[in-house]
VONU-861707 format. One record per atom (N, C-alpha, C): x, y, z. Coordinates in steps of 0.05 Angstrom, whole numbers, plus 5000, padded with zeros to 4 digits. Layout:
! VONU-861707
XYZ...
//
This chain:
! VONU-861707
538953365542539853345514541253605506543653585496545253825489545253875459542953845446542853885417542754185412544654285396544754555388543354585361540854655361539254655337539954885318541455075328542255295310544455215291545654985296547754875279550255045277550855195298553355355298555455225316554854995326556754855343556554555337556454395357556354105352553753985361553153755350550753605358551753385377551053415402552253235423550253035434551452825445549952625460547452525445547752385423545452275409544152055427541652015424540251805440539151595421538751355431538151125414535651165397533551295408531151325393531551505369533351705372533951885350535551735328537551585336539151445317537451235302535851085318534150885306532150995285531051235292529151355273530551415247532951525248534251595223535051345207535951145221537050905207534950735194532350765202530250605190529250725164530350955156529351085132530450945107528950985085529850895059530851135043532751085025533651305008531751334984530751574981528851634958529951864942530451814916531352034898529052224893529652484896527652694891528752924875527053054861527853294846527453544863525353554879524653784894524053714923524353914941524053854970521153764976519153844960516453764966515453534949517253374937516453134923514852954943515752944968514252814989513953015012511752985027511153175048510453035074510653185095509653115121510652835130508652665137509452405149511152235131511052275105512752115087515652145094516452375105519252405113520052225136518152115151518751945173520351695164519851615139521151365130522851405105523451655098524951705074527151905078529551845069531752045069531952165042531652425040531652565015533452815017534852874995536253124992535353234965533853444964532653544940534753574918534153454895536053474872537953234871538153084892539952854892538352614882538752544857537152334845538652074839541352074844542951844839543251684865543051424863543051254886545751274901547951274886550551274900551051544914550151764901550452024914548752044939546251944937544451954960545551784983546651554977547751374997550051505012551751644997554051785010553152015028551152165018550152385034548852285059547352065056546051955080548151865101550351755091552451665110553651905125553852135111554952375124552952475146550452465140548452555159548352365183548552105177548551905198550851945217553152015205555552075222555052315240553752515229553152755245551352695268549352525263547452455284548752265305550052065295551051855313553551935328555352095315557852165328557852455339555752605333555652875343557553065330558053025304559953205290558753485286560453685285559553955281558754005252557554235247556854305220559354345203561454445216563954475201565054205191564954005208565753735200563953625178561353675182559353575162559953705135560553965135561054095109563553975095565553905110567853775098567053515084565453355098564453105086562753165062561053355064559153425042560653515017562553695020564053794997565653574983566753394999568253164988566352984972563952934982562052754969561152874942560253124943559253234918561453264897563953304905566153314886566653034874566652834892567152564882564952464863562552544869560252444853559452624830560952854828560353024805557753174806556753234830554253384833554953674835554453814813555354094811553154294815550554214814548354404815546854374841548254314863546854264888546054524903547054754894546155004906545555194883543555364888542655544867544655764861546255834880548256044875550955944883552855934865555455824870557156024885556256094909557756284926558156154953559956264969560356154996557856175013556356395010553856425025551856225016551656164990549855964980550455694990553055624990553955364999553455335029553955545044553555535073550555495079548855635064545955615068544955335063545755215040544754955033545654735052548254745060549254545078547954575106547454825114546154875140543254755140541854795117539154695115539154385117540954255102541053965102541753865130543753985142544653895169542553945190541554185191539654265212537054115210536054085185533453955181533553665189535553525181535753235188536153195218537953365230538453325258536153405276534853625269532553715286530153535282529653435258527353255254527852985267530252885265530852625278530752655308531652885319531452935347528552945356526953085341524053105348522752835347523352675326522152405324523052225347525552245355526452095378525152185403524852445406523452545430520452465430519252455406516452365405516252085415518051915408517951635417518351635448520151795458520551805487518051915502516952125491514652255503512152085504511951895485509651725484510151455496512351425510512851175525510651145547509350915548507150875567507950945596510350875604511150935632511251235637512251385618512351675621509551795620507851695602505151805599503451755624504151545639502551475663502951695685505151835684505652045704505752325692506352355666506452615653504952595626502352595627500852555602500252815587501353045597500853295583503453405572503253555550505553665537505453975537507754095541507954385541509654475517508754675503510254795480512254995491514854965482516955145492518455255468518655525468520055665447522955715455524755695436527555765441527956065437528156205458528256495457530956605446532956425442535556515433535756535402533656455388533856455359533956735348535256765325535657035314533057155303531356985292528957085279526556925290525656995314523456845326520856875311519256665310516556675298514656765320512956965314511257085334509356885346508056715329506156525340507456315357509856225349511356035366511856145393512656405394513156535420510556555436508356615422505756635437505056365449505356155433504655885444506255815469508755905469510455855492509756025516509056275510508456465532505756405545503856285531501156245543501356105570502555885574503755705554501555505544502055395520500255185510500954925525499054815540499354565554496854395547497254185533495054015524495753725528493753555530494153265533495653165508497252965511499052865490497452785465494952695468493452595445491552815434491853065443490153275432490753305402488753335385489253355356491053585348491253795365492954025359495853945354496753745368499553655366500153525339498153425325498653295299499953485279499253745281500353935262502354125276502454135302504054335316506354215333506853955330509153845345511753945331513554085345515854195332517953985323519554055303519954325291517654385272516954645271514654735256515454905232517954865222518855015199521855005197522855125176525755135171527055295194528955175208530355315229528855335255526555215258525055225283526455065304526855195328528255065350526455005374523855025369522054975391522154685400521154625424521154355434518654305451518454055460516153975477517253865503515853935524516453835551514053685563514553445574512453295586511953405614509353445621508753555648506453395660506053435686503953295701501253425695499153275701496453365696495853615713497153645735496653875753497354145739498954135718499754375704497554465685495654285678493554345659491254495672490554725661488454895673485854885657485654695638483154665623483054835598485254955590485255125566484654965541483555105521483054985495485555035477485754865457487954895438487655165423489855305418489655555403488555515375487055705366486055705339486955955325489155925310490356155297489656165267487756005259486956005231488755855212488155855187489655715167490055905142491755805124492155955099492455745077492155835052492455665029495155715017496655495013499255504999499055344973499655474951499655344925502455244919502754984913505454884908506154914878508554824871509554864844507954714823506354514832504654364813501854494810501354704825498754834823496754724842497554544861495754434880495654604905493254634916492954794940493054624965494454734986494654595012493754785034492154675052491254825075493254795097494555005106496754995125496055175149496355075174495755235197497655475198496655705206498355935209500455885231502855975226505055925244506755675237505755525217507155275209508055305180510555245174511555255147510255035130509955095105508854895086510454635087509054415091510354155092511254065120510954235140511854175167509554125186507154115176504754075194504353785200506253665214506053385223507853345247507553125261509253055283511352855274513852935272515952745262515952485279515852265265515952005278513351895288511152065286508651975297507351755280507551785254506151595236507251615208506651415192507251435163504751365148503651565134501151525120501751425092499651395076499851265050501551415030502251675036503551835015506251705007507751605026510351475019509851235002507951065008507350834992506550904964504851114962504051204935506551304920508351454933510751554920512451324911512751114927514350884919512950754895510250734895508850614872509450774847509451034849509951204825512751174815514651164834517451134826517950864812516950644823517450384811515950344786513850494781512250464757513850534732515950694735517450784712520150644711520650454729523150294729522750044713524949924702524749654690523749464711522349254702520949074720522748964742525148864734526948744754527848944774528649184765529449394784527149474803524749484791522449564808521949344829522149094821521748874840523848874861526348914853528548914873528249144893527349374882527049604900524749564919522549454910520349404928521049194949522548984941523448784960525248914982526849104973528649234992527249415012525249565002523949755020521549635035520549405027518149295039518449265070520649135079520849105108521349365123522349565108522949825121520349985123518849995102516250135102514550015124514549745126513249605148510349695153508949755131506149825135504549575142503149575164501649335172499749245149499848995142498248895120495348885129493548905109490648885116489948605126487948595143487048335153484048305152482548525152479648505152478548565124476048505120474748555095475048845086474349025104474449305097477249415093479249295107481949375103482949295075482249055066482948965039481649145018479149215023477749395004479149665003479949775026481250035027483950025013485549805018488149785005487749744975485649594967485049564939484349824926482950004940482250264929484750434925486550424944489050574941490650474917490850214914492350104891490950154865488350124864486950164838487050454830486950634849487150924842489850984830491950864842494550914831494850794803493750564798493950444771492350614751490050704759488550884741490051134735491451244755493051484750495251424730496451184731498651124713497751024686495450874685494750744660491950824649490350954665487651014657485750794662483250824652481150624657480650434634482050464612481750264590482349984601480649784596481049524607483849404600484649424575487249304567489549444581489449714581491649864593491849824623489549824636489449784665490549504672489549304657490349024662493348994658494549124638497349104633498949214657498149444666499549574689499149404714496749304718496149134742497948894742498048754720499748504719502648574722503548804711506248884715506948924744505149064759505649104787505448854803503548684796503248424811505748254807506848254783509148084778511548194793511848464794514048584808513948544838511548534849511248534878510748264890508848114879508147854891508847614873509347664847510147454829507647314818507647284791505347144778506446964756508946874759510246724737509946414740509046324763508946034768506345924757506545724739504145594728503345364745500745304745499645084761500644814750500944624769501544354761498944224750498844154725496444054712497043784700495343584706495443324692493443324670494343284645492543284623491043014621488443024616486842784613486042764583486842554570486242524542488642614524488142594498490342664479490542954473488343104476488243384469489343544493491643674489492943814511492344124512490644204493490244494491488944614516487144474529485844584553487844594576489544394578491544404599493444644596494144694571495844924566494545194574491945214567490545464573490045494603489545274618489145294647491845374660494045264651496645344662497145634657496345734633496746024627494946194645492446104650490646254667491646274695492946064705493946064733496146274736497446344714499646544716498546834717496046864718494847124723494347174753494746974769494246994798496946974813496947074838499447074854500646794856503246784856504646524858503846374883503446524905502846394930500146254929498246364914495646234910495945984894497445994872497845764855499345544870501345604885502845404899501145274921499545424935497745314955495745124942494745204918492845034904494144774895496644794886498044544879498344354903498944464926499244304950496644174958494444304952491844214960491143944948491943894923491343634911491743634881491543394869491943364841489743494824490543614802488643744784488843614756486643514746486543404719484843584702485743614677484343794658483943654632481643694620481043594593479743814576479743764551478543944532475643884527474044094525471144054519470344274500468244214485467044414468464344514480463644384503461144454516461644664538459744694556459944884578462244804597464144974603466344904621465344864649466844704665466144664693468644594708468344604735470444524753469144354775470544144784469543974805471843914824471443944850473343864870471943654887473243424890471943204905472043254935470343114949470243134978472442974991473243055015475442915029474742625033472242565039471542285045471542105021471742224997471842064972474641964966476642054980479441974974479741674977481041554957481541264957479341094945477041224938474841074926475141054896474140834885473940804856471440944846471741134828469341284820469041284790466541264782465841274754465341574747467241684732467041964725466542004695465441794683464941804654462942014647461042074665458942264659460142544655462442594668463642854664466242834647466642604635468742574616471442504626471642404651474242334663474442034669472841874656473141584658472541474686473741244692473641114718476341124731476541224755479241244768478941254798481141194812481141214841481641504849479941604866480041884873482341934893483942134887486042224905485042444924486642504944485842704964485342974951482943084954482243354943482643364913482043154899482443144870480643354857481843484836480343694822480243624792478043704780477543654751476543904738477743984716476844214700476544124671474344204660473844174631473444444620474944524600474644794588475344784559474544994545474945004516477745084510478844974488481545044480481745344472483945464480484545744474482645944486480945854505479046034518480246104546482046304546483446364570481546474592479546614584477746734604476046524618475046324604473546104616475445934634477845894624479845744639480445894665480646154664481146314689478846274708476446294698474046264715474045994729474545774714474445514726476845464745479145564737481445534755481045694781479745924779479146074803477345914822475445754810473845574827475645374842477645284829479445094841481045224864481945474860483245624881481345664904478945724898476845764918476545524936476645284924476445034940478945004957481245074946483745034961484145244983483045484979483545704998480845815008479445665025476845755035477046015051479346065063479646315078479746555060480746515035480646725015477846775006476446565000473646594991471846715013472646675038470946775060470647075059472647225048472247515046469947575027469747425005467647474986464947384997464947165012462447075024461447275045463347385060462547585080461347835067462647915046461548155031458748095020458447855009455847774998453647775019454247655042452247645063451647925073453648085076453148365086451448515066451748465041450248625021447448505015447048255021444448125013442948015036443548105060442447985084439347965084438048155072435148155071433948105043435648025025434747974997433647694994431547664978430547394973432147254951432046984951433146834929431146844905432246884882430546894858431746714837430046594820431046424798432346614778434746524769436146674748434446684723432946474718431246464694429146684695428146754719426146964722427447244719429947264727431347524725432147564696433147354682434047374655432647164638430147214630428547004616429846904590431547064577432646994551435246844553436246794577438946674580438846374586436546254586436345954588437645834612437445964635438445844660436645614668437745424683436145194693434245294715432245124721430245194741431445194769433645044773434845024800437145224804437345424788439445624791438245874804439045934829437946154844440146354851439346604855441346814862440047024879441747154895441047404909442347624892440647784879441847954858443148214869442248304893443448544905443648764884445948904884446549104862448849004846449248744845451448634828450948724799453048764784452648844756451448624739451648374749450348144737449347974760446747914761445647754783446947484785448247384764449547124765451747124786452947354791455047374812453947294839451447344844450147264870448946994870449546824850448446554850449446394874447546254887448246104911448045804906449945664918450045374918449945284947447745174955447345074983448045295003447245534998447645755016450245905013452045824994454545964989454446094962455346334960455446484935458146444922458446214909461046144898461946284873460146454862460846594837461946874843461646974868462547244873465547274868467147104880470047114877470947064849469946844837471046764811470146944789467647034789466747214768468047484770468447584795469847844798472747824788474047604794476747564784476747554753474847404742474747384713474247654700472347804711471648064699474048254701475648234722477848414726480248344708480848084706483247994692482847884664480347854656479747724630481047884607482447734590483847854568481948004549479647884544477747994524475548154537475648184564473648344578470848304567469548074573466948014561464848234566463148254547460948454549458948354569458148514588456348434609453448514602451848314597448948354592448448544570450148544550449748714527450149014532451349084555451649374562454349474554456349394569459049484564460949274575463549304569465449104579465149064609465248804617464748744646466848874664469248904654471349044670470349334677469549474656468649754660466149764677464349574673461849564688462449524718464349344724465149294751466449544763468249664749469749894758467850134764465950174746464150404748461850364767460850114769458350074783458549884808460849764812461149604837464049624846464849874853467549924860468449774885466549724903467249574927468349294920466949154903467848884895470348904878470549094861472949134844475349174862475149354882477449414899478149174918476149014925476748784942478548594927477948544901479648364886482448474884482748734878485348854877486848824903485548884925486848874951487848594958486148394951486948114957489248024939489148094914491248024895494048114905494148354916496648464925497448374954495448344971496148324999495348065013493747895000493047645013495047425006496147305026497947075022497046845040496746605029495846375045497746325068
//
């Protein structure tokens, strides 16, 4: 590879891994070079101070040309000056002098080319075929640099030879700072003499926001990562923060555009959904705080922008009073469109108004085609359709309607409910069943209502029906999304109680709302 990292000549012979690494990036507007750090740069193209999309796109095209065609820094500067003039970007360098312009363009050119080179090399060096014969890496310093870093030279002179997966490489894979020209060479195991990774200590760097960062000595602030090795949550959090201040449609369009590029593997296990839910809930709290109404507003805004919550359930009204049907349709619009659509496909849903205790009933598959007397539950006599559902709820009671509709979703999507069942079993494996009437003597529960109370904020959440805890999912959804945030057992709003005292269940609901699709 004939890459001239000093940027005083041309960048020659690009290789496919390097070009591919650069082209999978997304354009992110930033005010400062450390708006994002470390692995976040693996998937983001930034030029500090370039905050307009058209300017950033043109600058990216110029860098892409330099990487793909091997243009010199002189050619890059011509492209750069033309772009900033056309786009009216006048404050791109702190000092309007030739030296200042040369310095800024050299930084942009050299940083992008050297980082993309390193990322492409990382992909090559971790190729399984190469690792099978050369599983060790050697640190090599470029002795021709004008201002060598002493530690970099020491690491090369030792030389540092470590296995490719040694933790030391996570922070020391070059480039390790502005203008660093060091590189890595793959070597055979016979070159390894059993040495330990160098320990040169760390230092504290305080950034412009007053936050402290622990940085290994010999590594510039923000460079303690291996380009191309991974993309951690920082970029996703940054995208969350950016879209939070955009109009809804622009935020949605932006997320749709970057989603396939970010390509973060979606959660699939219970604990992965909980972890993703924690990340999302922390971000929402940062933006909106813990007040139930404010949190809910921000949550619904993000859900609508990312997964969509505008589709109302198909509801057949039973009787003349349509108020319950209206409120159930409204409740369904608090849940992801994909959940509602899958529930519609599951079977017909009939809704009627009641002034009594709300309920939901889904018929068994073997009942399809039978003539059934449903007068006892207020739905007359009718022939049962496949997976027929019935909801009775009070008019204008959105929270109860949400609870009962969530039961319907639960019947339609057993794989979704299975996450809650798994959590319940894990938490209550050795707990006895207790009568709810014994737990709450003043609440008039029936004698046949039993629960495993665990540490749920309300033992009713652990109520079991023939061995299944069907209230875990629906009650958690209600407590999280309820408009009026019902008071839980006379203590405090159920939303706040769930957030403060059962964060695991709270975060599971958040994670599934954003990332589970039937």
